[in-house]
MDAnalysis code that builds the backbone (N, CA, C; Angstrom):
import MDAnalysis as mda
import numpy as np

u = mda.Universe.empty(615, n_residues=205, atom_resindex=np.repeat(np.arange(205), 3), trajectory=True)
u.add_TopologyAttr("name", ["N", "CA", "C"] * 205)
u.add_TopologyAttr("resid", np.arange(1, 206))
u.add_TopologyAttr("resname", ["MET", "ARG", "ILE", "ARG", "ALA", "LEU", "LEU", "PRO", "LEU", "ALA", "PHE", "SER", "LEU", "ALA", "LEU", "ALA", "ALA", "CYS", "GLY", "GLN", "SER", "MET", "PRO", "THR", "HIS", "TYR", "TYR", "ILE", "LEU", "ASP", "SER", "GLN", "VAL", "GLN", "PRO", "LEU", "ALA", "ALA", "GLU", "SER", "MET", "PRO", "ARG", "THR", "THR", "LEU", "ALA", "VAL", "SER", "THR", "VAL", "THR", "LEU", "PRO", "ALA", "TYR", "LEU", "ASP", "THR", "LYS", "ALA", "VAL", "VAL", "LEU", "ARG", "GLY", "THR", "ASP", "GLY", "ALA", "VAL", "LEU", "ASP", "VAL", "PRO", "GLN", "PHE", "ASN", "MET", "TRP", "GLY", "GLU", "PRO", "LEU", "GLU", "GLU", "GLY", "ILE", "ALA", "ARG", "VAL", "LEU", "ARG", "GLN", "ARG", "LEU", "ALA", "LYS", "PRO", "LEU", "LEU", "ALA", "ARG", "GLY", "LEU", "THR", "VAL", "LEU", "PRO", "SER", "GLN", "ASP", "ALA", "HIS", "ILE", "ALA", "SER", "ALA", "TYR", "ASN", "LEU", "VAL", "VAL", "ASP", "ILE", "VAL", "ARG", "LEU", "GLU", "GLY", "ASP", "LEU", "ALA", "GLY", "ARG", "VAL", "LEU", "LEU", "GLU", "ALA", "ARG", "TRP", "THR", "LEU", "VAL", "ASP", "ALA", "ASP", "ALA", "SER", "ARG", "VAL", "MET", "ALA", "ARG", "GLY", "GLY", "TRP", "THR", "GLY", "GLU", "GLU", "GLY", "VAL", "GLN", "LEU", "PRO", "GLU", "THR", "ILE", "GLY", "GLN", "GLU", "THR", "PHE", "LYS", "ALA", "VAL", "VAL", "ALA", "ALA", "GLU", "SER", "ARG", "LEU", "LEU", "GLN", "GLY", "PHE", "GLY", "ASP", "TYR", "LEU", "ALA", "GLY", "ARG", "LEU", "ALA", "GLU", "ALA", "ALA", "PRO", "ALA", "ARG", "PRO"])
u.atoms.positions = np.array([
    [-23.450, -17.614, -1.979],
    [-22.031, -17.255, -1.979],
    [-21.617, -16.699, -0.625],
    [-22.426, -15.832, -0.038],
    [-22.090, -15.218, 1.241],
    [-22.089, -16.258, 2.347],
    [-23.088, -17.160, 2.345],
    [-23.144, -18.190, 3.384],
    [-21.951, -19.113, 3.267],
    [-21.617, -19.540, 2.018],
    [-20.493, -20.422, 1.817],
    [-19.198, -19.766, 2.269],
    [-19.067, -18.467, 1.992],
    [-17.845, -17.757, 2.333],
    [-17.695, -17.570, 3.831],
    [-18.805, -17.406, 4.542],
    [-18.736, -17.153, 5.967],
    [-18.503, -18.419, 6.786],
    [-18.755, -19.576, 6.216],
    [-18.581, -20.818, 6.952],
    [-17.145, -21.023, 7.434],
    [-16.113, -20.809, 6.579],
    [-14.752, -20.960, 7.088],
    [-14.439, -20.007, 8.222],
    [-14.992, -18.797, 8.171],
    [-14.775, -17.830, 9.241],
    [-15.386, -18.342, 10.539],
    [-16.611, -18.827, 10.477],
    [-17.270, -19.352, 11.672],
    [-16.515, -20.561, 12.215],
    [-16.037, -21.407, 11.307],
    [-15.287, -22.588, 11.721],
    [-13.983, -22.191, 12.397],
    [-13.287, -21.178, 11.853],
    [-12.040, -20.711, 12.445],
    [-12.263, -20.156, 13.837],
    [-13.322, -19.362, 13.991],
    [-13.620, -18.793, 15.304],
    [-13.989, -19.876, 16.303],
    [-14.671, -20.914, 15.831],
    [-15.041, -22.015, 16.710],
    [-13.799, -22.741, 17.205],
    [-12.835, -22.962, 16.303],
    [-11.592, -23.614, 16.712],
    [-10.850, -22.765, 17.735],
    [-10.814, -21.475, 17.510],
    [-10.136, -20.590, 18.448],
    [-10.799, -20.653, 19.813],
    [-12.124, -20.691, 19.813],
    [-12.866, -20.743, 21.071],
    [-12.598, -22.040, 21.811],
    [-12.328, -23.099, 21.070],
    [-12.071, -24.405, 21.689],
    [-10.623, -24.549, 22.137],
    [-9.827, -23.521, 21.923],
    [-8.449, -23.581, 22.374],
    [-7.512, -24.245, 21.398],
    [-7.960, -24.634, 20.211],
    [-7.092, -25.248, 19.229],
    [-6.367, -24.156, 18.450],
    [-5.134, -24.426, 18.068],
    [-4.326, -23.418, 17.407],
    [-4.344, -23.615, 15.901],
    [-4.317, -22.489, 15.178],
    [-4.164, -22.495, 13.734],
    [-3.034, -21.540, 13.406],
    [-2.277, -21.802, 12.340],
    [-1.157, -20.911, 12.012],
    [-1.640, -19.539, 11.558],
    [-0.924, -18.513, 11.994],
    [-1.206, -17.164, 11.539],
    [-0.336, -16.869, 10.335],
    [-0.931, -16.318, 9.282],
    [-0.211, -16.003, 8.055],
    [0.029, -14.501, 8.002],
    [1.268, -14.114, 7.686],
    [1.640, -12.707, 7.620],
    [1.964, -12.338, 6.172],
    [1.573, -11.122, 5.779],
    [1.741, -10.685, 4.403],
    [2.411, -9.313, 4.370],
    [3.226, -9.084, 3.327],
    [3.779, -7.760, 3.088],
    [3.554, -7.398, 1.621],
    [3.468, -6.106, 1.355],
    [3.308, -5.619, -0.008],
    [4.645, -5.692, -0.741],
    [4.585, -5.928, -2.051],
    [5.783, -6.142, -2.854],
    [5.893, -5.061, -3.922],
    [7.067, -4.416, -4.018],
    [7.259, -3.355, -5.005],
    [7.741, -3.872, -6.350],
    [8.272, -5.114, -6.388],
    [8.832, -5.682, -7.617],
    [9.938, -4.795, -8.195],
    [10.773, -4.241, -7.322],
    [11.882, -3.393, -7.750],
    [13.181, -3.974, -7.208],
    [14.194, -4.042, -8.067],
    [15.507, -4.493, -7.634],
    [16.174, -3.395, -6.808],
    [17.042, -3.758, -5.855],
    [17.733, -2.747, -5.050],
    [18.478, -1.752, -5.933],
    [18.429, -0.490, -5.540],
    [19.049, 0.580, -6.309],
    [20.463, 0.836, -5.803],
    [21.430, 0.842, -6.741],
    [22.816, 1.155, -6.393],
    [23.262, 2.358, -7.207],
    [23.920, 3.308, -6.547],
    [24.414, 4.499, -7.241],
    [25.650, 5.013, -6.522],
    [26.628, 5.459, -7.297],
    [27.867, 5.986, -6.724],
    [27.598, 7.236, -5.896],
    [26.683, 8.074, -6.371],
    [26.314, 9.286, -5.644],
    [24.853, 9.604, -5.940],
    [24.251, 10.365, -5.056],
    [22.840, 10.700, -5.190],
    [22.682, 12.213, -5.282],
    [21.691, 12.694, -6.039],
    [21.456, 14.138, -6.135],
    [21.146, 14.757, -4.781],
    [21.473, 16.033, -4.633],
    [21.264, 16.722, -3.360],
    [19.790, 17.052, -3.133],
    [19.030, 17.241, -4.214],
    [17.607, 17.562, -4.062],
    [16.863, 16.297, -3.639],
    [16.151, 16.382, -2.514],
    [15.533, 15.174, -1.954],
    [14.012, 15.289, -1.908],
    [13.391, 14.129, -1.958],
    [11.936, 14.012, -1.824],
    [11.637, 12.923, -0.806],
    [10.721, 13.194, 0.095],
    [10.340, 12.228, 1.118],
    [8.871, 11.864, 0.977],
    [8.576, 10.572, 1.081],
    [7.186, 10.141, 1.259],
    [6.906, 10.344, 2.742],
    [6.438, 11.530, 3.072],
    [6.425, 11.948, 4.475],
    [5.256, 11.394, 5.270],
    [4.104, 11.235, 4.610],
    [2.906, 10.807, 5.337],
    [2.050, 9.912, 4.462],
    [1.594, 8.806, 5.031],
    [0.566, 7.961, 4.408],
    [-0.546, 7.809, 5.432],
    [-1.751, 8.237, 5.085],
    [-2.882, 8.112, 5.998],
    [-3.849, 7.052, 5.485],
    [-4.527, 6.414, 6.431],
    [-5.473, 5.344, 6.115],
    [-6.841, 5.670, 6.697],
    [-7.918, 5.215, 6.050],
    [-9.231, 5.320, 6.676],
    [-9.307, 4.387, 7.877],
    [-10.241, 4.642, 8.755],
    [-10.310, 3.902, 10.015],
    [-10.453, 2.389, 9.805],
    [-11.190, 1.987, 8.767],
    [-11.432, 0.549, 8.598],
    [-10.175, -0.203, 8.161],
    [-9.161, 0.523, 7.647],
    [-7.899, -0.104, 7.280],
    [-6.863, -0.018, 8.395],
    [-7.175, 0.697, 9.454],
    [-6.245, 0.861, 10.566],
    [-6.336, -0.358, 11.479],
    [-5.877, -1.478, 10.960],
    [-5.956, -2.756, 11.651],
    [-4.805, -3.636, 11.213],
    [-4.441, -4.608, 12.027],
    [-3.379, -5.543, 11.654],
    [-3.864, -6.581, 10.643],
    [-5.171, -6.705, 10.496],
    [-5.721, -7.725, 9.612],
    [-5.772, -7.243, 8.174],
    [-5.609, -8.169, 7.230],
    [-5.838, -7.879, 5.820],
    [-7.349, -7.804, 5.609],
    [-7.827, -6.658, 5.123],
    [-9.262, -6.429, 4.995],
    [-9.798, -7.128, 3.749],
    [-10.877, -7.857, 3.939],
    [-11.564, -8.527, 2.842],
    [-13.051, -8.287, 3.025],
    [-13.723, -7.891, 1.936],
    [-15.156, -7.631, 1.998],
    [-15.943, -8.785, 1.396],
    [-17.143, -8.987, 1.930],
    [-18.068, -9.933, 1.332],
    [-18.735, -9.317, 0.114],
    [-19.499, -10.111, -0.597],
    [-20.172, -9.600, -1.794],
    [-21.234, -8.563, -1.449],
    [-21.666, -8.513, -0.187],
    [-22.655, -7.517, 0.239],
    [-22.001, -6.250, 0.780],
    [-20.658, -6.191, 0.736],
    [-19.945, -5.010, 1.201],
    [-19.516, -5.062, 2.648],
    [-19.974, -6.058, 3.410],
    [-19.590, -6.165, 4.814],
    [-18.130, -6.600, 4.923],
    [-17.430, -6.071, 5.919],
    [-16.023, -6.395, 6.116],
    [-15.904, -7.714, 6.878],
    [-15.095, -8.629, 6.332],
    [-14.781, -9.876, 7.018],
    [-13.412, -9.702, 7.658],
    [-13.353, -9.776, 8.963],
    [-12.124, -9.498, 9.695],
    [-11.616, -10.790, 10.326],
    [-10.445, -11.272, 9.901],
    [-9.878, -12.511, 10.451],
    [-8.474, -12.195, 10.984],
    [-8.381, -11.327, 11.989],
    [-7.075, -10.825, 12.388],
    [-6.151, -11.885, 12.961],
    [-6.703, -12.939, 13.577],
    [-5.825, -13.904, 14.222],
    [-5.170, -14.864, 13.245],
    [-5.563, -14.840, 11.979],
    [-5.011, -15.803, 11.030],
    [-4.369, -15.176, 9.800],
    [-4.766, -13.974, 9.402],
    [-4.233, -13.334, 8.197],
    [-3.939, -11.870, 8.496],
    [-2.655, -11.578, 8.734],
    [-2.269, -10.269, 9.242],
    [-1.151, -9.670, 8.404],
    [-1.070, -8.332, 8.458],
    [0.043, -7.648, 7.822],
    [1.317, -7.876, 8.624],
    [2.427, -8.090, 7.927],
    [3.709, -8.294, 8.592],
    [4.370, -7.000, 9.013],
    [3.776, -5.862, 8.663],
    [4.251, -4.535, 9.053],
    [3.036, -3.619, 9.069],
    [3.094, -2.478, 9.759],
    [1.970, -1.539, 9.684],
    [1.677, -1.198, 8.226],
    [0.400, -1.216, 7.862],
    [0.024, -1.058, 6.461],
    [0.534, 0.251, 5.874],
    [0.438, 1.349, 6.632],
    [0.902, 2.632, 6.092],
    [2.404, 2.619, 5.813],
    [3.165, 1.876, 6.635],
    [4.603, 1.773, 6.399],
    [4.887, 0.928, 5.162],
    [4.116, -0.127, 4.957],
    [4.291, -0.946, 3.770],
    [3.976, -0.184, 2.499],
    [2.912, 0.621, 2.527],
    [2.556, 1.439, 1.359],
    [3.662, 2.449, 1.066],
    [4.155, 3.126, 2.095],
    [5.230, 4.110, 1.905],
    [6.476, 3.445, 1.351],
    [6.803, 2.261, 1.843],
    [7.992, 1.544, 1.355],
    [7.870, 1.216, -0.129],
    [6.727, 0.700, -0.552],
    [6.522, 0.361, -1.963],
    [6.632, 1.607, -2.840],
    [6.008, 2.700, -2.406],
    [6.056, 3.931, -3.202],
    [7.478, 4.473, -3.297],
    [8.216, 4.460, -2.193],
    [9.605, 4.926, -2.251],
    [10.419, 4.107, -3.250],
    [10.249, 2.797, -3.210],
    [11.023, 1.939, -4.093],
    [10.639, 2.135, -5.557],
    [9.351, 2.349, -5.841],
    [8.930, 2.579, -7.225],
    [9.379, 3.946, -7.738],
    [9.488, 4.926, -6.838],
    [9.853, 6.275, -7.237],
    [11.365, 6.471, -7.378],
    [12.143, 5.690, -6.652],
    [13.573, 5.971, -6.513],
    [14.305, 6.036, -7.851],
    [14.173, 5.028, -8.684],
    [14.953, 4.984, -9.924],
    [14.520, 6.041, -10.939],
    [13.215, 6.162, -11.254],
    [12.840, 7.177, -12.247],
    [13.122, 8.607, -11.797],
    [12.979, 8.899, -10.503],
    [13.259, 10.264, -10.047],
    [14.760, 10.527, -9.951],
    [15.542, 9.479, -9.712],
    [16.996, 9.643, -9.714],
    [17.463, 10.142, -11.081],
    [16.841, 9.614, -12.136],
    [17.195, 10.043, -13.491],
    [16.823, 11.499, -13.744],
    [15.928, 12.057, -12.926],
    [15.523, 13.457, -13.072],
    [16.196, 14.366, -12.048],
    [17.205, 13.847, -11.354],
    [17.964, 14.671, -10.417],
    [17.378, 14.761, -9.030],
    [16.524, 13.795, -8.647],
    [15.907, 13.794, -7.316],
    [16.269, 12.518, -6.574],
    [16.600, 12.672, -5.299],
    [16.851, 11.523, -4.439],
    [15.627, 11.279, -3.562],
    [15.053, 10.091, -3.659],
    [13.940, 9.710, -2.787],
    [14.534, 9.143, -1.510],
    [14.256, 9.772, -0.396],
    [14.801, 9.304, 0.879],
    [14.253, 7.912, 1.184],
    [15.115, 6.994, 1.639],
    [14.683, 5.608, 1.831],
    [13.777, 5.394, 3.029],
    [13.664, 6.385, 3.884],
    [12.788, 6.260, 5.047],
    [12.373, 7.649, 5.494],
    [11.397, 7.677, 6.382],
    [10.956, 8.966, 6.931],
    [11.882, 9.326, 8.088],
    [12.927, 10.053, 7.786],
    [13.941, 10.425, 8.772],
    [13.727, 11.882, 9.179],
    [13.307, 12.072, 10.421],
    [13.008, 13.424, 10.900],
    [14.269, 14.294, 10.960],
    [15.456, 13.672, 10.918],
    [16.693, 14.431, 11.019],
    [17.175, 14.934, 9.655],
    [16.517, 14.491, 8.584],
    [16.899, 14.924, 7.242],
    [15.793, 15.812, 6.682],
    [16.138, 17.052, 6.367],
    [15.156, 17.979, 5.799],
    [15.090, 17.766, 4.295],
    [13.935, 17.393, 3.786],
    [13.776, 17.139, 2.358],
    [13.288, 18.401, 1.657],
    [13.618, 18.527, 0.380],
    [13.156, 19.672, -0.401],
    [11.665, 19.568, -0.685],
    [11.196, 18.329, -0.916],
    [9.791, 18.088, -1.231],
    [9.248, 16.980, -0.333],
    [7.994, 17.141, 0.063],
    [7.297, 16.122, 0.840],
    [6.087, 15.630, 0.058],
    [5.937, 14.316, -0.007],
    [4.781, 13.704, -0.655],
    [3.841, 13.164, 0.418],
    [2.610, 13.644, 0.401],
    [1.582, 13.191, 1.341],
    [0.581, 12.343, 0.568],
    [0.333, 11.136, 1.045],
    [-0.570, 10.199, 0.367],
    [-1.722, 9.847, 1.290],
    [-2.936, 10.010, 0.808],
    [-4.131, 9.617, 1.552],
    [-4.774, 8.422, 0.831],
    [-4.783, 7.291, 1.497],
    [-5.427, 6.108, 0.937],
    [-6.916, 6.171, 1.273],
    [-7.747, 6.174, 0.262],
    [-9.199, 6.216, 0.454],
    [-9.758, 4.800, 0.553],
    [-9.297, 3.922, -0.351],
    [-9.730, 2.522, -0.337],
    [-8.563, 1.637, -0.756],
    [-8.433, 0.506, -0.082],
    [-7.493, -0.535, -0.484],
    [-8.040, -1.845, 0.053],
    [-8.643, -2.633, -0.837],
    [-9.345, -3.825, -0.360],
    [-9.668, -4.761, -1.511],
    [-9.942, -5.995, -1.162],
    [-10.466, -6.966, -2.112],
    [-11.801, -7.478, -1.609],
    [-12.602, -8.056, -2.498],
    [-13.862, -8.655, -2.061],
    [-13.956, -10.088, -2.569],
    [-14.969, -10.786, -2.121],
    [-15.106, -12.202, -2.442],
    [-15.494, -12.449, -3.889],
    [-15.826, -11.393, -4.619],
    [-16.093, -11.531, -6.047],
    [-14.800, -11.451, -6.863],
    [-13.659, -11.241, -6.188],
    [-12.386, -11.165, -6.886],
    [-12.063, -9.791, -7.403],
    [-12.665, -8.760, -6.842],
    [-12.436, -7.375, -7.255],
    [-11.546, -6.698, -6.223],
    [-10.392, -6.201, -6.669],
    [-9.443, -5.537, -5.772],
    [-9.325, -4.079, -6.200],
    [-9.441, -3.161, -5.232],
    [-9.511, -1.730, -5.526],
    [-8.455, -0.951, -4.761],
    [-7.943, 0.095, -5.412],
    [-7.113, 1.091, -4.746],
    [-7.588, 2.465, -5.183],
    [-7.873, 3.321, -4.210],
    [-8.198, 4.719, -4.478],
    [-7.330, 5.569, -3.567],
    [-6.610, 6.524, -4.139],
    [-5.669, 7.326, -3.353],
    [-5.679, 8.774, -3.810],
    [-5.326, 9.657, -2.896],
    [-5.109, 11.067, -3.189],
    [-3.671, 11.396, -2.802],
    [-3.069, 12.343, -3.496],
    [-1.685, 12.704, -3.198],
    [-1.493, 14.198, -3.285],
    [-0.542, 14.700, -2.492],
    [-0.199, 16.117, -2.475],
    [1.315, 16.255, -2.391],
    [1.880, 17.086, -3.273],
    [3.311, 17.366, -3.254],
    [3.512, 18.753, -2.655],
    [4.337, 18.827, -1.614],
    [4.555, 20.075, -0.887],
    [6.016, 20.480, -1.000],
    [6.240, 21.748, -1.335],
    [7.575, 22.337, -1.294],
    [7.863, 22.652, 0.170],
    [8.789, 21.916, 0.764],
    [9.031, 22.060, 2.201],
    [9.595, 23.421, 2.555],
    [10.436, 23.985, 1.698],
    [11.054, 25.280, 2.001],
    [10.031, 26.409, 1.977],
    [9.167, 26.389, 0.968],
    [8.189, 27.474, 0.819],
    [6.859, 27.163, 1.494],
    [6.712, 25.944, 1.996],
    [5.461, 25.505, 2.636],
    [4.254, 25.757, 1.729],
    [4.391, 25.364, 0.471],
    [3.279, 25.543, -0.450],
    [3.063, 24.272, -1.265],
    [1.841, 24.088, -1.705],
    [1.480, 22.917, -2.494],
    [1.953, 23.116, -3.934],
    [2.732, 22.156, -4.426],
    [3.237, 22.198, -5.799],
    [2.279, 21.522, -6.776],
    [1.655, 20.440, -6.318],
    [0.734, 19.691, -7.176],
    [-0.058, 18.740, -6.302],
    [-1.212, 18.340, -6.796],
    [-2.009, 17.326, -6.097],
    [-2.894, 16.630, -7.118],
    [-3.366, 15.456, -6.740],
    [-4.211, 14.706, -7.664],
    [-4.749, 13.445, -7.019],
    [-5.374, 12.615, -7.827],
    [-5.941, 11.367, -7.344],
    [-5.681, 10.259, -8.338],
    [-5.757, 9.036, -7.860],
    [-5.519, 7.867, -8.711],
    [-6.413, 6.732, -8.235],
    [-6.984, 6.010, -9.181],
    [-7.779, 4.830, -8.854],
    [-7.356, 3.680, -9.745],
    [-7.397, 2.496, -9.210],
    [-7.075, 1.300, -9.977],
    [-7.927, 0.138, -9.512],
    [-8.168, -0.790, -10.399],
    [-8.983, -1.968, -10.088],
    [-8.417, -3.168, -10.828],
    [-8.452, -4.309, -10.181],
    [-7.973, -5.545, -10.799],
    [-8.875, -6.691, -10.394],
    [-9.146, -7.572, -11.322],
    [-9.913, -8.774, -11.022],
    [-8.984, -9.957, -10.832],
    [-9.247, -10.750, -9.795],
    [-8.427, -11.931, -9.522],
    [-9.333, -13.147, -9.332],
    [-8.783, -14.310, -9.643],
    [-9.508, -15.559, -9.449],
    [-9.280, -16.041, -8.023],
    [-10.355, -16.173, -7.250],
    [-10.244, -16.597, -5.858],
    [-10.730, -18.028, -5.697],
    [-10.193, -18.758, -4.708],
    [-10.689, -20.113, -4.438],
    [-12.118, -20.080, -3.915],
    [-12.731, -21.246, -3.863],
    [-14.135, -21.339, -3.469],
    [-14.376, -20.930, -2.017],
    [-13.421, -21.200, -1.149],
    [-13.590, -20.880, 0.272],
    [-12.447, -19.968, 0.724],
    [-12.712, -19.202, 1.794],
    [-11.706, -18.288, 2.325],
    [-10.577, -19.078, 2.973],
    [-9.361, -18.740, 2.613],
    [-8.194, -19.384, 3.194],
    [-6.950, -18.601, 2.861],
    [-5.801, -19.194, 3.118],
    [-4.546, -18.495, 2.883],
    [-4.394, -18.073, 1.425],
    [-4.801, -18.938, 0.489],
    [-4.649, -18.610, -0.926],
    [-5.504, -17.398, -1.314],
    [-6.641, -17.225, -0.645],
    [-7.482, -16.047, -0.897],
    [-6.723, -14.772, -0.574],
    [-6.137, -14.737, 0.611],
    [-5.443, -13.526, 1.054],
    [-4.163, -13.302, 0.268],
    [-3.472, -14.378, -0.116],
    [-2.276, -14.231, -0.944],
    [-2.622, -13.570, -2.273],
    [-3.722, -13.990, -2.874],
    [-4.133, -13.429, -4.163],
    [-4.517, -11.956, -4.024],
    [-5.226, -11.627, -2.948],
    [-5.648, -10.241, -2.733],
    [-4.445, -9.338, -2.486],
    [-3.515, -9.771, -1.634],
    [-2.329, -8.961, -1.333],
    [-1.467, -8.790, -2.579],
    [-1.334, -9.830, -3.395],
    [-0.553, -9.713, -4.627],
    [-1.174, -8.679, -5.568],
    [-2.507, -8.678, -5.664],
    [-3.189, -7.697, -6.516],
    [-3.048, -6.289, -5.942],
    [-3.149, -6.155, -4.624],
    [-2.951, -4.844, -4.001],
    [-1.536, -4.334, -4.257],
    [-0.553, -5.231, -4.221],
    [0.820, -4.842, -4.523],
    [0.927, -4.318, -5.950],
    [0.306, -5.013, -6.888],
    [0.375, -4.564, -8.286],
    [-0.292, -3.210, -8.479],
    [-1.392, -2.980, -7.790],
    [-2.060, -1.683, -7.889],
    [-1.181, -0.573, -7.312],
    [-0.529, -0.827, -6.185],
    [0.375, 0.166, -5.607],
    [1.575, 0.418, -6.508],
    [2.048, -0.619, -7.181],
    [3.134, -0.439, -8.149],
    [2.689, 0.498, -9.272],
    [1.472, 0.293, -9.765],
    [0.946, 1.170, -10.809],
    [0.783, 2.602, -10.325],
    [0.329, 2.764, -9.088],
    [0.198, 4.098, -8.501],
    [1.560, 4.763, -8.393],
    [2.573, 4.002, -7.958],
    [3.913, 4.551, -7.838],
    [4.482, 4.980, -9.179],
    [4.240, 4.190, -10.227],
    [4.734, 4.548, -11.556],
    [4.040, 5.805, -12.080],
    [2.739, 5.913, -11.807],
    [2.010, 7.128, -12.183],
    [2.591, 8.344, -11.457],
    [2.849, 8.202, -10.163],
    [3.402, 9.303, -9.383],
    [4.769, 9.722, -9.894],
    [5.574, 8.753, -10.310],
    [6.912, 9.079, -10.795],
    [6.839, 10.065, -11.954],
    [5.906, 9.855, -12.862],
    [5.750, 10.769, -13.978],
    [5.270, 12.145, -13.554],
    [4.307, 12.179, -12.651],
    [3.761, 13.470, -12.200],
    [4.794, 14.254, -11.375],
    [5.511, 13.568, -10.508],
    [6.455, 14.257, -9.628],
    [7.658, 14.757, -10.399],
    [8.059, 14.024, -11.427],
    [9.193, 14.459, -12.238],
    [8.900, 15.814, -12.888],
    [7.629, 16.056, -13.203],
    [7.228, 17.333, -13.799],
    [7.061, 18.432, -12.748],
    [6.536, 18.058, -11.586],
    [6.151, 19.064, -10.585],
    [7.249, 19.415, -9.598],
    [8.292, 18.560, -9.479],
    [9.337, 18.777, -8.482],
    [10.684, 18.887, -9.178],
    [11.032, 20.075, -9.673],
    [12.315, 20.226, -10.378],
    [13.509, 20.097, -9.442],
    [14.591, 19.539, -9.979],
    [15.831, 19.463, -9.207],
    [16.359, 20.876, -8.969],
    [17.021, 21.051, -7.835],
    [17.568, 22.358, -7.477],
    [19.084, 22.355, -7.578],
    [19.661, 23.488, -7.900],
    [21.130, 23.572, -8.018],
    [21.804, 23.235, -6.687],
])
């Protein structure tokens, strides 16, 4: 399985070395949320202020592991269409916006340094990856901070796993399947956070 999987990678690198061009595929994470419209928004705000990544995810390439755990890096052909931490923050904001709006909280649509939020959400991604066995994982830690009092309101962790059917050889369809599964896991993480934050971050008068 490992030898078969590595052959397309070796072939791709050989083509690149020979000066032949192959199309680069770009991917973004999907929140599966319709745009939110509201006549007015609550004054109490929450910001997804920070998303941190481990060093192995700090790359433009979509990370894929072999069955032996080694990272297969194909940056010139399968890349993120935006910085990964920004894509994760965007998905979480979109998943949080509607349920927290119902609880009197406005999720800021971006990290705007000029807007002081009542609460800051810090997310640490521990793992976000797929492997050639079709196993996609997300492990994250989160901390909710009261910005005014500079104190931690709540913190916790979340893990999710999904199995996907992958093609026999590495290609665009492999990465599409992995990114789609990663999107679904982030959606689940966002829905979990919505419930926890609604309890831990009360609206203010």
